[in-house]
N, C-alpha and C positions, 0 to 999 in steps of 0.2 A: 446466672444469664449469660445465653451464648455475647460473643463478641460481634457488632453488626460486619458482616462479610463484604470483604475491599475483593474485586474479581479483576487484576492486572494481569492477565496473562496476554489477551489484546485488546484490539478493540471492535474486534468480529464477536465479543461473545455481547456486545449490546440487544437489552430485549426493547422492541416496540414501545414508546409511552402511550395511555390510556389515549391520546388525542392523535396518533398515527392510528393506534386500532380500532378507533372511531374512522377513520380516512380509510382504511382499507375495508375496512365493513360496508362501506356509503357507498364502494367502486362503482364507476358505471365501465360495464366489458363489455366486450366482443372477442372475437376471432383476427388474435391478432398475426394467425401466420396468413390468413387470407386481409390483411391490413387494416381488418375493423372494429380494431380496440380503442373506445379515446380517450382511451387512461394512458395508456401507452405513447399513445400521439402527440400527448399534453407533454407527457415526461422527455420526451424526443423533445421535443420542438423546443420547449426550455431549455434543456440541453444544448441542444448546440448556441440559443442565443448565448448562453451564458459563456459559454466557449468562443465563441464568435466565430462557429464556423456555420456551412451549408446546411448541415443534416447528421441525425445522430441515430442508435440504433441500441433498444435494450438488448440484454444477455443477460443470463444466469449468475455470470462469474465473471470476475477478471482474468482469468486465465485466459481466458475463451475471446473475451476481448484482444487481450495481447497475443493471441495467439490467429487470430482475423485477421488484426493488422500483420504481420507478418505475410502473411498469406498471400493477403492482397498486395503488397508491394514487392513479395520475393516469388519469383518462378522454383520448382526444383534445380536442385545443381546451384542457388544464388547463396550467397554471404551476407549478415546482416553482421556489423560493429557494436559490439556493446560493453558495459565497464563490468566489470570481472562474477562483482556482488548482487549482480543487478538480479529482480523475481522472475523475469523471463528465462532467463537461462536458466538459476540454482532452485526454483522451486514449481516449475511446470512442469518437470521429466520432458525435459528434451522435445518438446513437443511437435515442436519447429520442426526437428528432425524426422520424428515417429511420423506426424500427420503432411506433413508438405517438405519432405524431400530438403532443407533448407539447414547450412550450418551455421553455427553461432563463431566471431572468431572477440575475444576477451582481450580486457587491456581492463589492468589493474589499477585501478584510479586511487585518489588521497581524500577517506573516509567517504568511498563512493562518485569522488570526483574526478571526470576525466577533465583533462586541456586539450585542448587546440593541438600543442605539437605532438602530444602522443599518439595523434590521429593521424597527420601528416604520412603519406607514405604508404597508407595501409591499401588505399582504393588499388586491387589487382590492376596488372596490367589486359587488355582486351587480346586477349592470345587461350587458345581452342585449350592449351595443359590448366590451364587456372580458372578454379572458381574466380564467379561476375561478383561482385561486391554493389549490395543493390541498395541498403540500408545503413543508419544511424538509430536505437533504439536510444533514449535517454530514460530514466526513475526519477519524479521527484513526489512526495518528498523517497529518498533513500532507504527501505525498511531495514538493512543489512549496517545502514552508516547511522544508526541511531535514532531516523526518521531527519537524516540532514538533506537543509533545503539548498536546492542546485542555486551557487552564485547566478543571480540573471543574467550578467553580461558574457560569462561562459559560454551557457548556453544558446544566446545569441549567434556568438562568435564562431561555434560548432555546428549548428543547424543551419549557419550563413557558407560556410565550408562547405558542406554537406551537398547542398542545394547548387552553391556554385559549380559542382562538382558530379552535376547528374543524381545523385542520393536521391533520395526517400528519405525521411524524417518520422519516427514516431515516440510519443511520452506515453512511459508507463504512469498517469497522474494518478494510482491508486488514492495517491492520501494526497493529492493536490492543491484540495481546499486549505487542507493544513497548511499547506505551503503559501496560500495567500492568505489568511487569518497571521501567521510569523513574517512575513515578508510586507505586503499591504500593496501586493503585485497583482492587478486583478489577474482571474483565471483568462482572460479571453487577448490578455496583454503574454500571461505564458503559454498559452497556446500558438498565438501566432506566429511559431516559428518552425509548428512543427507539423505533417501531412496530415494524421492522424491523431486520437487521444484516448487515451480510457481513464475514466475513473470509475470510482470503488463508490456506488451509497450505503452498501452493508457494514463499514468502517465507524471514521468517528462521525457518519450523519445519522448515523444508528439505524437507517434500514431493514428488511431482516434480511431480503435477495436482492443481487441483479450490481451489474455495470453496464455502463452503454458504454459506447463509441463514437467518437463525434469523427468528423470528418468535411468534406471535397459532396457534391451530391454521387458524383459518377463512383466514388470509392466507396460510401454509404450501399448504394446499389450492390455493387459485387459482395460487400460484406454480407448482406441480406443470402446471397447465394450459400456462400461458405457456414452461414449461423445455422443455413437448414441443414446443410452436408454435416456439419457436426453435431447435430441434434438440439440445437440453441433455439428451435422454432418452438413456441409454446402456445395453449388456444386463447382463454380467458385470463390471458396472466398481468390483466390491468388491476386482477386483488393482490398481488405485488405489487406492481409499478406501481400503486398507490401508496404503500408503504414510503419507496423511493423518489415519488413527485414531493410528497410531503417532505420527507428531509431535505432536498433540496431547498425548498420553500423558505422552510422554519428553524434548520438545525447545522447553517452553513457558518455563520457568524459567532453563533454559543465557540467553538473549536476555540476560540482563542482562552476557556476558561480551562482548557484541556490542556492547554499550553501550560497555565499559571500554575496546574497543580505538576506538569512534570516537574517543575521546576521545584513545588516542595521537597518531591520524592529526592532527587536530585540533591539537595541541600540534606537529607536523610541520609542519605551514599556518604556525604562530606563532613559527616556527623559522626559517621563508623571509623569504628580501628579495623584492618586488613581488608577492607574494603575501596575502589574506586572508581571513579565512571571513565565509561573509558567509549566513545570520547569523553574529555574530559567538559564541552561544551553540549546541552542541549537545546534543539534549536526549539524543535516540539515534540509531540503524543511521545514518543519512544524512549525509552531511561536503559542504557547497558551499561550493569558494570560490575567487575571482575571479583573475583574474591580468591583472596592469598591462600595459598594451599595448606598453609599451618590451619586453616579453621577448618579444613577438608575440603570434601566438591561441592560444588555449585547446588548438585541433586539436594545436598542434607542443607543448604544455606534455607532454600526454598521447601524445604519441609517443614522447616524449626519456623519459617513465617505463615505457612497454611496452619500450626498449630494454635496460630494466634488471628484467624480466619481472613490474611492475609495471603493470595494467592497471584502468584508470579512463575514465568517459568525459565527453567534451566535448559539454555540452548546450548551447551558444550559442559566440559568438564569444568572449567571455571567463569562462565559467562552465564549472567541472568537478564533479562530483559523483561521493564514494567514497562506498561501501556497505559495512560488516562483514556479516559471517553465518557459521554454524557450519562454512565451508568455509576460512575465516581466522581463524587462533589467533592467541597475544597475540605471539611471533617476528614473525610477515607480518605482523601491524600494525606491528610497530617498523621492521622492513625501509625497509616501507612509508614511516613517518613520516619513514627516515632519507633515502629516496630525492628527496622533495620540495622541503628546502634545496639537495641537492644539483645536482636539473635548473633547479632556479632561479637558481642560481648559473651552470651551464652556458650557460643561453639569453643571461643577465644581460652575458657576457665574448661573444657571438656563435658562440657552438656549435650548431649546432642539426641536429635529427635527419633522420636517409635520407629523401629526400623520399616514397618509395612507402611508408611506414607512415604518414606524413602522411593519405596518403587514403583509406586507410580509416576515419577519422574526420571 
């Protein structure tokens, strides 16, 4: 009998539950481009309410919400400041440059966290030779730093400094609700420091499609124009917005379960020889670990895990990422945690996985 699949590649692999599918099937729809889709309207209103903003707009992806936020706050030839490992800079094809003529100034944080002292002096003087500094972007939780929750006081300090100096602020909150679950700080309290906030429904919340951008009514009115320009205007989109609405209403509080399961995975890494957590502490639902070169490349480790029907991602020659989500229960997390030291021991003994599986990673 084959072992149950445990898919830890990402929290984007979640499938709609039966209840979510029922909500999608029953969705009341209209034409959202002309503003007549009632399900989208309910989703946008609830999102804005939860984030403490005047308005919100539904879009197909978090990349689109982030890029439209940059475009709302910046003009061609402007600059925004961001942490060097952030999603906007690393995983969105530099769309801010390609689509909006904006440049990024990156600052290397510690585990994805910037300090205000690193930003002082970075605002360009008003000089015709220089790019204009307009925006500060932060990410919470920080994907490339293993789901790191930004320190709240640091966020408040950086955003206060930015506003005092005439800059705008944007939060890439794709996993903001994970930060809420881990910190006990409400989404509205996190969001109050930012002019715009992006949240994703298709990660830990388990919806099939979509993100939202929230902010002032004027900012969201402008964002709507840019959404149309970028091809994000959709018609009877209530079909998918219903999944996002269900997720927002039902799947936020349960994120704490994912965090508990991530701790189980972390314990599995700690129990294995030749691998170690990096960073050492796990804040939310993302676990990174490094593989000693003596065991072979991370791709071999992932392929050997796959033989146990446990699936993870090799992010580099020696780094593996595992992400918990609503389709991985506590039993699945325990089984994955048992597989990690088993695989480490096999590789240490020279037992290699089949070559055809390595190629997939």
